[in-house]
C-alpha positions as CSV (number, residue, x, y, z in Angstrom):
1,M,0.0,0.0,0.0
2,L,1.4,3.3,-1.1
3,I,1.3,6.1,1.5
4,V,1.9,9.8,0.5
5,G,1.8,13.2,2.1
6,A,3.4,16.6,2.2
7,A,4.8,18.4,5.1
8,A,5.8,22.0,5.5
9,L,7.8,23.6,8.3
10,A,8.1,27.3,9.0
11,L,11.7,28.1,9.9
12,L,12.0,30.3,13.0
13,P,15.1,32.1,14.2
14,A,16.8,30.7,17.2
15,A,15.2,33.3,19.5
16,A,11.7,32.1,18.5
17,T,11.8,28.3,19.1
18,P,8.7,26.5,20.4
19,A,8.4,26.8,24.1
20,A,9.5,23.8,26.1
21,Q,7.7,22.1,29.0
22,A,9.3,22.6,32.4
23,G,12.6,20.8,32.5
24,E,12.8,20.2,28.8
25,P,15.3,21.6,26.3
26,G,14.3,24.7,24.5
27,Q,14.7,28.5,24.5
28,G,12.2,31.3,24.9
29,Q,8.5,31.3,25.5
30,T,7.3,32.3,22.0
31,G,5.6,29.1,21.0
32,H,2.8,27.3,22.8
33,Q,3.0,27.9,26.6
34,T,1.3,25.3,28.7
35,L,-0.8,26.9,31.4
36,W,-2.2,23.6,32.8
37,R,-1.8,19.9,32.1
38,G,-4.7,17.8,33.2
39,D,-3.7,14.3,32.3
40,F,-5.1,11.7,34.6
41,D,-1.9,9.9,35.5
42,G,-0.8,12.5,38.0
43,A,-3.7,15.0,38.1
44,S,-6.8,12.9,38.7
45,S,-7.2,14.4,42.1
46,A,-7.4,17.9,40.6
47,W,-10.7,16.9,38.8
48,T,-14.2,16.7,40.3
49,V,-16.8,14.2,39.0
50,R,-20.5,14.9,39.4
51,T,-22.9,12.1,38.4
52,D,-26.7,12.1,38.9
53,G,-28.3,9.1,40.5
54,P,-26.8,6.2,42.4
55,A,-23.1,5.7,42.5
56,A,-21.9,2.5,40.9
57,G,-18.7,1.2,39.3
58,W,-18.2,2.5,35.8
59,R,-21.4,4.6,35.9
60,G,-20.4,8.0,34.9
61,W,-16.8,9.4,34.6
62,T,-14.3,6.9,36.0
63,F,-10.5,7.2,36.2
64,T,-9.0,4.0,35.0
65,Q,-5.8,2.5,33.6
66,R,-6.3,2.0,29.8
67,N,-5.7,-1.8,30.0
68,D,-8.2,-2.1,32.9
69,W,-10.8,-0.4,30.8
70,F,-10.2,-2.9,28.0
71,A,-10.3,-5.8,30.4
72,A,-13.6,-4.6,31.9
73,A,-15.1,-4.5,28.4
74,A,-13.8,-7.8,27.2
75,P,-16.4,-10.4,26.4
76,A,-16.7,-13.3,28.9
77,G,-16.0,-16.8,27.6
78,V,-14.5,-15.6,24.2
79,G,-10.9,-16.2,23.2
80,C,-9.3,-13.0,22.0
81,D,-5.7,-14.0,21.5
82,P,-4.9,-13.5,17.7
83,E,-2.2,-16.1,18.0
84,Q,-4.5,-18.7,19.4
85,N,-8.1,-17.9,18.3
86,R,-8.7,-17.6,14.6
87,P,-10.9,-16.1,13.3
88,L,-11.3,-13.7,16.1
89,D,-14.8,-13.2,17.5
90,S,-16.1,-9.8,16.5
91,R,-16.7,-9.0,20.2
92,C,-13.0,-9.1,20.7
93,F,-12.7,-5.7,19.1
94,L,-14.4,-4.1,22.2
95,D,-16.7,-1.8,20.2
96,G,-13.5,0.1,19.2
97,R,-12.4,0.9,22.7
98,N,-8.9,-0.5,22.0
99,Q,-8.6,1.8,19.0
100,F,-7.8,4.8,21.2
101,S,-4.2,5.0,20.0
102,R,-3.6,8.4,21.5
103,S,-4.3,7.1,25.0
104,R,-1.6,6.3,27.6
105,G,-1.8,5.2,31.3
106,V,-4.8,6.5,33.2
107,L,-7.9,7.9,31.3
108,A,-11.2,9.4,32.1
109,V,-14.0,7.2,30.8
110,A,-17.7,7.5,30.8
111,D,-18.8,4.0,29.6
112,N,-22.5,3.0,29.7
113,G,-21.7,-0.3,28.1
114,V,-19.4,-1.5,30.8
115,A,-21.6,0.0,33.5
116,A,-24.6,-1.9,32.3
117,A,-22.5,-5.1,31.9
118,K,-21.5,-4.7,35.5
119,G,-25.1,-4.5,36.7
120,A,-25.9,-0.8,36.6
121,A,-29.4,0.2,35.5
122,V,-29.1,2.2,32.3
123,D,-32.2,3.0,30.3
124,G,-34.7,5.6,29.5
125,D,-35.8,5.7,33.2
126,H,-32.2,5.6,34.4
127,P,-30.1,7.8,32.2
128,V,-26.5,8.6,33.0
129,N,-25.6,12.3,33.3
130,S,-22.1,12.8,34.4
131,T,-19.8,15.8,34.4
132,L,-16.0,16.0,34.7
133,V,-14.9,19.3,36.1
134,S,-11.4,20.8,35.9
135,P,-10.0,23.0,38.7
136,G,-9.7,26.7,38.0
137,V,-7.0,27.3,35.3
138,P,-5.2,30.6,35.6
139,V,-5.8,32.7,32.4
140,G,-5.2,36.2,33.7
141,G,-3.5,38.5,31.2
142,K,-4.4,36.1,28.2
143,S,-6.6,37.2,25.3
144,A,-7.1,33.6,24.2
145,V,-6.2,30.1,25.2
146,E,-6.5,26.7,23.5
147,L,-8.1,23.7,25.1
148,V,-6.5,20.5,23.7
149,F,-7.5,16.9,24.6
150,S,-7.5,13.5,23.1
151,S,-11.0,12.2,22.5
152,H,-12.4,8.7,21.7
153,Y,-16.2,8.7,21.3
154,R,-18.9,6.3,20.1
155,Q,-22.2,7.9,19.3
156,A,-25.1,6.2,20.9
157,H,-28.7,7.0,19.7
158,K,-29.4,10.0,21.9
159,A,-26.1,10.5,23.7
160,V,-24.7,14.0,23.9
161,A,-21.2,15.1,24.9
162,R,-20.6,18.7,25.7
163,V,-17.5,20.8,26.7
164,T,-18.1,24.1,28.3
165,V,-16.0,26.9,29.9
166,A,-16.9,29.3,32.7
167,F,-14.8,32.3,33.7
168,D,-14.5,33.4,37.3
169,G,-17.5,31.4,38.5
170,G,-19.8,32.8,35.7
171,A,-22.2,31.1,33.3
172,E,-21.1,28.1,31.3
173,K,-20.5,28.6,27.6
174,E,-20.6,25.6,25.3
175,I,-17.4,25.3,23.1
176,L,-17.9,21.7,21.7
177,R,-20.8,19.3,21.3
178,Y,-20.9,15.7,20.0
179,S,-24.4,14.3,19.2
180,A,-26.3,12.4,16.6
181,A,-26.9,15.7,14.7
182,R,-24.7,16.2,11.7
183,I,-24.1,19.8,12.6
184,S,-22.3,18.7,15.7
185,A,-18.5,18.6,15.9
186,N,-18.5,14.8,15.4
187,G,-20.7,15.1,12.3
188,G,-23.3,12.9,14.0
189,G,-20.9,9.9,14.2
190,D,-17.9,8.5,16.0
191,V,-14.7,10.2,16.9
192,V,-12.0,7.6,16.7
193,S,-8.8,8.6,18.6
194,G,-9.2,12.2,17.7
195,Q,-7.5,15.3,19.1
196,E,-9.6,18.4,19.7
197,V,-8.0,21.8,19.7
198,I,-10.5,24.5,20.7
199,R,-9.6,28.2,20.7
200,V,-11.3,30.0,23.6
201,D,-11.4,33.8,23.8
202,V,-10.7,35.1,27.3
203,P,-12.9,38.0,28.6
204,R,-11.0,41.1,29.6
205,R,-10.0,40.9,33.3
206,A,-10.9,37.2,33.6
207,R,-8.5,35.4,35.9
208,S,-9.6,31.8,36.0
209,A,-11.4,29.3,33.7
210,V,-13.1,26.1,34.6
211,F,-13.7,23.5,31.9
212,R,-16.5,20.9,32.1
213,F,-16.9,17.6,30.1
214,A,-20.6,16.6,30.4
215,Y,-21.8,13.2,29.1
216,S,-25.5,12.2,28.8
217,N,-26.7,8.8,27.6
218,N,-29.8,6.7,28.3
219,R,-28.6,3.6,26.4
220,P,-26.7,0.7,27.9
221,Q,-23.9,0.9,25.4
222,M,-21.2,3.2,24.0
223,Y,-18.8,5.6,25.7
224,W,-16.6,8.7,25.8
225,A,-13.0,8.5,26.8
226,V,-10.7,11.5,27.3
227,D,-7.0,11.8,27.9
228,D,-4.1,14.3,27.9
229,V,-6.1,17.5,28.6
230,V,-4.0,20.7,28.1
231,V,-4.7,24.4,28.3
232,R,-2.1,26.4,26.5
233,T,-1.6,29.7,24.7
234,P,-2.1,29.8,20.9
235,L,0.9,30.0,18.7
236,P,1.8,33.6,17.9
237,A,2.0,34.9,14.3
238,L,5.1,33.9,12.4
239,P,7.9,36.5,12.3
240,R,7.9,38.7,9.3
241,G,10.0,37.1,6.6
242,A,9.7,33.6,7.9
243,K,10.1,31.1,5.1
244,A,8.6,27.6,4.8
245,T,10.6,24.5,3.9
246,T,8.5,21.9,2.2
247,F,9.1,18.1,1.9
248,Q,7.3,15.5,0.0
249,V,6.7,12.3,2.1
250,L,6.3,8.9,0.6
251,S,6.4,5.4,2.2
252,D,5.6,1.7,1.7
253,I,5.8,1.4,-2.1
254,Q,6.6,-2.3,-1.7
255,V,6.7,-2.7,-5.6
256,E,3.0,-3.6,-5.4
257,G,2.4,0.1,-5.2
258,L,4.4,0.9,-8.4
259,P,1.2,1.2,-10.6
260,Y,0.2,4.1,-8.4
261,T,3.6,5.7,-7.8
262,D,3.4,7.9,-11.0
263,G,0.1,9.3,-9.8
264,A,1.4,9.8,-6.3
265,L,4.5,11.6,-7.4
266,D,2.4,13.9,-9.7
267,L,0.1,14.6,-6.7
268,L,3.1,15.5,-4.5
269,R,4.5,17.8,-7.1
270,R,1.2,19.6,-7.4
271,E,0.8,19.8,-3.6
272,A,4.4,20.7,-2.9
273,P,6.1,22.0,-6.1
274,G,9.0,23.6,-4.3
275,A,9.8,20.7,-2.1
276,K,13.5,20.5,-1.0
277,A,13.5,16.7,-0.7
278,V,11.5,13.6,-0.9
279,L,11.4,11.7,2.4
280,L,10.9,8.0,1.6
281,D,10.0,6.3,4.8
282,G,11.0,2.7,4.1
283,D,9.6,-0.4,2.4
284,I,10.8,0.7,-1.0
285,I,10.7,-2.9,-2.3
286,S,8.5,-5.9,-1.5
287,G,11.5,-8.0,-0.6
288,P,10.0,-11.5,-0.3
289,R,11.8,-13.9,2.1
290,D,13.1,-16.1,-0.7
291,Q,14.5,-13.2,-2.8
292,T,17.9,-13.5,-4.4
293,Q,20.4,-10.8,-5.1
294,E,19.3,-10.5,-8.8
295,Q,15.7,-10.2,-7.8
296,Q,16.3,-7.6,-5.1
297,V,18.4,-5.4,-7.4
298,K,15.7,-5.7,-10.0
299,E,13.0,-4.5,-7.6
300,Y,15.1,-1.4,-6.7
301,A,15.7,-0.8,-10.4
302,D,11.9,-1.0,-11.0
303,V,11.3,1.7,-8.4
304,S,14.1,3.8,-9.9
305,A,12.6,3.5,-13.4
306,V,9.4,5.1,-12.1
307,F,11.3,7.8,-10.2
308,A,13.3,8.6,-13.4
309,R,10.1,9.7,-15.1
310,H,9.8,12.6,-12.7
311,R,11.9,15.6,-11.8
312,L,12.5,14.8,-8.2
313,P,14.6,16.7,-5.6
314,T,17.0,14.7,-3.5
315,V,15.5,11.5,-2.1
316,L,16.3,10.7,1.5
317,P,15.2,7.2,2.3
318,A,14.9,5.1,5.5
319,I,15.4,1.4,5.4
320,G,12.2,-0.7,6.1
321,N,11.6,-4.2,7.1
322,H,10.7,-5.2,3.5
323,D,14.0,-3.8,2.4
324,R,15.9,-6.4,4.5
325,R,13.8,-9.4,5.1
326,S,15.2,-11.9,2.5
327,R,16.4,-15.1,4.1
328,V,18.5,-15.9,1.1
329,L,20.6,-12.7,1.3
330,T,22.7,-11.6,4.2
331,P,21.7,-8.5,6.1
332,Q,24.9,-6.8,4.8
333,Q,24.0,-7.6,1.2
334,Q,20.5,-6.1,1.7
335,Q,21.9,-3.0,3.5
336,D,24.3,-2.5,0.6
337,N,21.4,-2.8,-1.9
338,F,19.5,-0.2,0.0
339,L,22.5,2.2,0.1
340,A,23.1,1.8,-3.6
341,F,19.5,2.8,-4.3
342,A,19.7,5.8,-1.8
343,N,22.9,7.1,-3.4
344,R,21.5,6.8,-6.9
345,W,19.0,9.4,-5.9
346,G,21.4,11.8,-4.2
347,A,21.4,10.7,-0.5
348,G,25.1,10.4,-0.3
349,I,25.2,8.0,2.7
350,D,27.3,5.0,3.8
351,K,25.0,3.6,6.6
352,P,21.3,3.4,7.2
353,Y,21.3,6.1,9.8
354,Y,22.4,9.6,9.0
355,E,21.7,13.4,9.1
356,K,21.2,15.9,6.3
357,V,20.3,19.6,6.6
358,V,17.8,20.4,3.8
359,G,16.5,23.9,3.3
360,G,17.8,24.8,6.8
361,V,15.9,21.9,8.4
362,P,17.9,19.1,10.0
363,V,16.6,15.7,8.9
364,I,17.7,12.7,11.0
365,V,17.0,9.3,9.6
366,L,17.2,6.2,11.8
367,G,17.3,2.6,10.5
368,E,18.0,-1.0,11.4
369,E,21.6,-2.0,10.9
370,S,23.4,-5.1,9.6
371,G,25.7,-6.7,12.1
372,V,23.7,-5.8,15.2
373,A,22.8,-8.9,17.1
374,E,19.2,-8.1,17.8
375,Q,15.8,-9.1,16.3
376,E,14.9,-7.4,13.1
377,K,13.0,-4.4,14.6
378,Q,15.5,-3.9,17.4
379,S,18.7,-3.9,15.4
380,I,19.8,-0.4,16.4
381,S,23.3,-0.1,17.7
382,D,24.5,1.8,20.7
383,A,26.4,4.0,18.3
384,Q,23.2,5.0,16.6
385,V,21.5,5.8,19.8
386,A,24.4,7.9,20.9
387,F,24.3,9.7,17.5
388,L,20.7,10.5,17.9
389,K,21.2,11.9,21.5
390,Q,24.1,14.0,20.4
391,R,22.5,15.5,17.3
392,L,19.2,16.3,19.0
393,A,21.0,18.0,21.9
394,D,23.0,20.0,19.5
395,W,20.0,21.2,17.5
396,A,18.1,22.0,20.6
397,R,20.9,24.3,21.7
398,Q,20.7,26.0,18.3
399,G,16.9,26.4,18.6
400,K,16.2,24.4,15.4
401,Q,13.1,22.5,14.5
402,V,14.1,18.9,13.5
403,L,12.6,16.1,11.5
404,V,13.3,12.5,12.7
405,M,12.3,9.7,10.4
406,K,12.2,6.0,11.1
407,H,10.2,3.3,9.3
408,Y,8.7,1.6,12.4
409,P,6.2,3.6,14.4
410,F,6.1,3.8,18.2
411,E,3.3,1.9,19.9
412,W,0.1,3.8,20.9
413,T,0.9,6.9,18.8
414,V,-0.8,7.0,15.3
415,S,-3.5,5.1,13.5
416,G,-3.5,1.3,14.2
417,T,-0.5,1.3,16.6
418,Y,-2.7,0.0,19.4
419,G,-2.2,-3.6,18.1
420,N,0.2,-6.1,19.5
421,F,1.9,-6.2,16.1
422,Y,3.2,-2.7,16.7
423,G,4.4,-3.2,20.3
424,N,7.6,-1.4,21.3
425,G,10.7,-3.4,22.2
426,P,13.4,-2.2,24.5
427,R,15.2,-0.2,21.8
428,D,11.9,1.4,20.7
429,F,11.2,2.6,24.3
430,E,14.7,3.9,24.5
431,L,14.5,5.8,21.2
432,E,11.0,7.2,22.1
433,A,12.4,8.5,25.4
434,V,15.2,10.2,23.6
435,V,12.9,11.8,21.0
436,G,10.2,12.6,23.6
437,K,12.6,15.0,25.5
438,Y,12.5,17.5,22.7
439,P,9.5,19.6,21.8
440,N,11.2,20.8,18.7
441,V,11.0,17.3,17.0
442,I,8.5,16.1,14.4
443,F,8.7,12.3,14.1
444,L,7.7,10.6,10.9
445,S,7.0,6.9,10.6
446,G,5.6,4.5,8.0
447,H,4.8,0.7,8.1
448,T,1.2,0.7,9.4
449,H,-0.7,1.1,6.1
450,W,-3.7,2.8,7.8
451,S,-5.9,5.4,6.1
452,P,-4.7,9.0,6.0
453,Y,-8.4,10.1,6.4
454,R,-8.5,9.0,10.1
455,R,-8.2,11.6,12.8
456,D,-5.1,10.0,14.3
457,W,-2.8,9.8,11.3
458,S,-0.9,12.5,13.2
459,A,-0.7,12.9,16.9
460,R,0.8,15.0,19.6
461,V,2.3,12.3,21.7
462,V,3.0,12.6,25.4
463,T,5.9,10.4,26.4
């Protein structure tokens, strides 16, 4: 499956880098400034829950570990291990609860389905009305703030979800509504692992804002889950004279995508005609496991033949699992074939991890290496980790925005990465911890083959 996209970065001078969280690298306070973080891992006690009717487990807003929520919703007496139970019973998919790929750790969940399954009365005579209330967030001196939160919502027949704001104890003002009406923010349907960013104008002289998440549902099914609530300042206007650097992004051609590659490259040229580079995020070839040297070289040549029909800027590729999965060829042979392809298109590299500065933007490419005694996904050397740490620290000191590209995604980040197939290993956790220290990094991954039309194809990940 061919995946395409275009990315643009506005280059800011060193004095205008995105603001860092407390204790993180960064300079200045001219980007987003976080006023309050209400994630539920450490801030659950700051929230108040008000639920009408009798108190019962899972009835109304509940703070829960993500995996405990999934376990509570799991069907009884049904095997849901994909390695043991085939085909999987449709109930194993938990009505989409486990597709909340943005979630981490503790969540706030209002789940009528689990409540009813655990014995709570939920029907027209016993509706659930529950409100999650933030503490007062200081907004004095601000003309506007943004409320940002991760949201995972399944629309029940008459369910309504509302977010309101009240300043200094005044009247509530609705700023978001989910409902079955198509004019609602959810278009009348589900919100699968979405992120809401809501601009809120702050009245003059207002000092404090309280945000409320209200959920009403009289059916014994469906839910609303929320995580990673942040109140921040909006981004300021770009400095006069700021220039954008544009990249075309392509991944997972896998040869099967070659019939569509001409169209994809035409689309990218139209969308980003002044792109400084093509970022090719792995799985260039199909690379069957019985592939010989002659066959692998031919697959790379087939991709190059399509590329040759277009006027491309420099191509900067990452190595993917399909580029090195032959059991006939040695890992070194496959790495050499990848490098030969990369250098044909101007990369100028001698190993699968490297750094290039393109249009003023540092691009750091990571990749699995030959000769590293680890499983396929974990074959990242200590030298590569040290390289990443050193380069990110250096660019942070210079106040530069950085692109980091790696074929494999991190678990629980973008579309589809909630599955066991995408689970992190020790090296992945280590790399994620390194990247996660820096608010000036944009991380690009491929591999998953999920739709770009989903709301979680990109994510602001909290590590």
